[in-house]
N, C-alpha and C positions, 0 to 999 in steps of 0.2 A: 395506622391506628391512632397516631398522635392527634389527628384532626378530630377524633371522636371524644377525646378527653374533656375539652371545655363543654361540649354538648351534654355529655353525661353528668358532669359536675353541675351544670345548670339545672338539669332534670332533678338531681338530688335535692335541690333547694325546695322543690314543690311536691315531692313525692316521698312516701315513707320507704319505698323500695324501688330500685331500678334494676332491670335485668338486661343483659346484652346476650344476644344469640349469635352463635358462631356456626358457620357452615363447615361440615366435615367431609367434603367430597373427596379430598385427596391428601394422602400422606400425613394424617394426624395434625394438619395445620391449625385446626380449630383449638386444640388443646394448647399448642404453642402460642397462638395468638391470644388466647384467653389469659395465659400466664403473663405475656408481655403487656397486655392491657391492664391487668391488675397492678403490675409494677409501675406503669405510667400513671395510673390513677392515684396510687399511694404517694408518688413523688410530685404530683401536680401542686403547683402553688399559683394562685391567681395574681 
């Protein structure tokens, strides 16, 4: 997920809202990954 953080942050500069979709095919990973991504985005510094 770490490699997505700079991409998402760049998109935020030119969009009023950015959405990230998670695939939930197995074992609730999408929820866990979304929570992890949220923490990474909050901690990100350029």
